[in-house]
N, C-alpha and C positions, 0 to 999 in steps of 0.2 A: 575624184575620176581623173585619170591621166589624159592629157590632151596632146594631139599631134598636129603641129602647125606647119604648113607646106607654103613656100613662097612661089606663087605662081605668076609668070609673067607672060603676056601675049600682046600681039599688035592687031587690034581690032580696028579695021578700016571702015566697016559698016556696022554701025550699032544695031540697026534694025533688021540685019539679015540673020536668019536662023542657019547655024552651021550644023549639018547632019552628020551622024555618027561621031560625035565628039564628046568625051566624057573624061573627067579627071580620074575616075575610078574604073577605067577601062580594064586595067590589069588586076583587079581585085576579085578573087574566086567567089562564087556565088554563096557557098555555106557561111561566108562571113559578112555577107551584104544584107542588111535589113532595109527593106523597101520602104516601111513606114517611117523609120528613124532616119532614112536617107544618110547613112552612114557605115562606117566600117566597124562593125561589132562582132563579138563571138557569141554564137548561139548556145543555149545550155545543152547539156548532153541529152536530156530526155526528147528535146525538140529535134535534135539532130538524128535521133533514132526513129522517131515517129513521123517527122516531115523532112526526109532527106532531100538535098538539092543535088541532082545528078550532073556532074561536070567531069570533063575528061582532061583536064590540064595536067601536065606532069611537072609543073615548076613549083609545086607545094610540098612534094615529099609525101608524108603520111595522110591518106585521104580517109574521110569520115563517112564513107558509104556503109549502109547496112549496120549501123551502131546499135548495140543492145543496151538499153539503160537498166539499172538495178531495179528489179521488180519485187523487192521485198515488201514495199507498201501494199502493192497489189496481192501478193501472197497472204498477208496478214489481213487484208480486207476479206479474201475469200475464207480464211479461216474463222473469222467472226461471223460471216454470213452462214457458213455451215453449221457452226455450233448453235446459232439461233434457231436454224430450221430443225437441227436434230433435237433441240430441247422443247421446241413448241408443237412441232407438226410431225415431222417424218420419223422420229426415233421411236422404237418399240422398247419398252422398259424391260430390262433384265436385272435380276439379282445376281450380283458378281461376288463370289467367295474366293478370296486369295488363300493360297497354301504355302506352307513353309518348304524348304528345300535345302538339305545340307548334306554335302558330298562327303563329309568327314564323320557323319554320325554311324556309319555302318562299315567297319573294316572288311567285312565279307563280300557284300554287294557293291560297296564304293558308292552308295547313295541311300537316300532316305526314302525308303519305298513307302513306310508308313507316316505319310505327312500329316500335319496338323492343319485344320481349316482355322485360320487365326482371325480373319477380318471379314467384314461384310459391308457392301454398300450398293446402291442401285445406279445403273447407268443405262442411258438409251442407245440403241444400236439399229444399224440397218440389217434386216434379215435377207438373205440371199434366196433366190429361187432354185429349187432342185429339180430339174427336169427328169432325172433318172428315176425318181420317186413316182412321178407322174406316169411315166412310161411303164414301170413295172405294175404299178396299181391297175393300169388298163388290162393288163393280162392276169390280175387277180393273184399276183406274187407280192409277198412281203420283202421289200428291200431293206437294206441297212438305214437305220434311223440316224443318218449323219446330216449335219446342218453346217451352213456357212454364214457368218455374220461379219459385219464391218463396224469397228469402233473408231469413232473419231479421235484422233490422237491428242489434241489439247483438251478436249473435254474429258477424256478418260484420265489424262494426267492431273487435271483439276479435281476430279471426283476422288481419284485415289489418294491425292495428297492431303485432301480433307480427311480422309479416312485414316491415313497414317498419323496425322496430328491428333485426331480424336483418340486413337488408341495409344498415344504416347511413344511411338517408334521414332527413335533419334535417327537423324540422317548420318551418313558415314563421312560427309564432308562438311565444310562450313556452310551455314545457312545462307550466307550472303552470295554463295556461288550459284549463279543462275545461267544455264546456258542450254536451252531446250532444243536447239536446232542442231541435232545430232547428225542428220543425213547430209550435212555440209561440212562437220567438222569431226565426225567419228563418234562412236559409241562411247570410247574412254573419256572423251572431253564432255560428254553430257552431264548435266546438273539440273535438277529441278528444285531450287531453293536447298541445296545441299544434298538432296536424294540422287543416289546414283541409279543406272539403268536396272541393275539387278534388284533394286528395291521397289521400283515404281512402275516397271513395264509389266504388260501381261505376258504370262508364260505357260508353257504346256504343264498341265496338272491342275490348273485353276478349275473352278467349277462355275457353271451358268445356269440359271433358272429363268425362263420366261414368265413374267407375271401373269400372263394369260393362260398358263398351262402348268399343271403340277408334274412337271418332268425335269429331271437334272441332267445337265450335259457336261461332259468333261472336255477340256481343251487339249486337243491332241497336237496341234502345232499352231505357230503364229508366224505371219509374214507380213512385211511392209512393202513388198515388191508387188504393187497393183498398178499396172500401166494405164488402166482405164481411169484412175483417179490421181494421176500424177501430172495434172495439168500445171502450167505455169512453172514448171521445173522445181516442183515441192511435192512432198508426201503429206497426205492428209489423213490416211485411214490405215488402221491395222485389220488384217483379214485373219479371222479365227476359224479353224476347222474344229467342229464340235462332233462328239460322239456321245450316246447314252451312256451315263455313268452308272458304275456298279458298286455295290457295297463292298469295298476291299478293306475295311477295318480302319478307315481313317478317324482319327480323333478330332472333336470338335472343341474349340476353346469355349470358355465360359462366357466371354463377351459376346461371341455369336449366338450362344444359346439364350442370352438374356436380352438380346436386341428385339425390341417390340415390333419392328418392321419386318423382321425374319419370320415372325409368327410360327417358330418352332418347325419350320419345314425340314432343315437339314438334320437336326437331331433326332426328328422322328423317322427319318428316311435311312440315315446311316447307323451302323453300329447295331443293327438287329440280328446279325449272325453271331454266333457264340462259338468259341473255341472251348472244349472240354479236354484238357491234356490228362486229367487224371484217369486212372483205369478202374478204381473201385468206384462203388455208388457214393460213399461219402465224400471222396475227393471231387467227383463230378458235381455234386451238390454245393460244395464250398469253393471251387476253384474255377468259377465261370468268368471268362474275360470276353469283352467283345473284340471281335476280330474277323478276319476273312479266312475261310477253311483253306484256300489254295494259296495263302501267302506264306511262303517259306521263310521270309525274313522275319516273321513275328515269332518263330520259334527257333531257327537256327541263327544263333548270334556269334558263333565262333567257328573257325575253320578247323577241320579235323586233318591233322597232317599224316596220320597213319594210312597205309594202304589197306583198303577193305578187302581187295582180292590179291592173293600172292599165288601165282601160277606155279605148279610143281616143276616147270622147266627151270625157274630161277631158284638159285641157291638161297638158303635161309639166312645167310650172312650178309646178303645184298640189302643195303639200306635204300639206295635209290633205284626202285624197282623198274620204273618206266624207261630208265636209260640203259638198261641191261640188255645186251644182245638177244638173251633168250626170251625177253618179254615179247618179241615180235615173232609173228608166225613166219617160218621159213626166212630168217634174217640173212642166211647165207645164200639165198637164192634172189631174194627181192631187194637186198641192200637196206635193210631196216626201214621200210617204208611205215 
């Protein structure tokens, strides 16, 4: 420890007389004076934040008023406490079904409408209260069966990570990369033992089933902007907006069908509608495939470049019909609107 030695000289005439208002440390600012140590010391950052010493001297330069200490340890303590409460008491168990999504699989619609339910795991969640349902039921009206739930972020990442490892899904990055604090460093820098955000985050299109009810919900949207749960400058929950799921011809993977905890709920519920593309009785009997009757992506898989309607005003030799002036009604008057 460094020492500061000061040579002090004084002419003391009366050894037994108390000299008032005399101190060697008279010009030392209060934040650096420890009364118990009776010396000139520097206080830690956290003590300066929680126990500030208010002084108004201008001879020190940068002041330490209203200092904020790093609250990462407090944030992590809240995360651990919330996770324990969710697992033991407050959480309502849901069956979570993850779905695949590939934007390059369908060249016509530019998305994978017929997704596949590939994995299953259980997750506790907080169920929100829907006052609109209560209000409409008082008048005898059947309102939309929408639901809002809250998923604890570290707990969901932990359960989803175990499901990914159990199904043998490889991470896109090095498994040694681990950076789960994305709200401070950005989504692109997020890593959960090598898994990126698109692999492990909840997304629209996933399915949820409450274990207390035989009803399947579809995730319509996900948000993490929840002000009432962002205490201590950190995010702790995802908010999922749910709506009743329909049988839209989604395929169910064999691992989900054979999962004993799933109890064959999803495969007995989905795939009950049948498409019969054949016209004759023999084709209808042999060419029955599970699907959704109103899902156009299940049948239309290529883009038709020919124009179905060729107006008589447009000449037969014109190839790009929609760009011809005669295609528009009264183009000379309205400027080809």
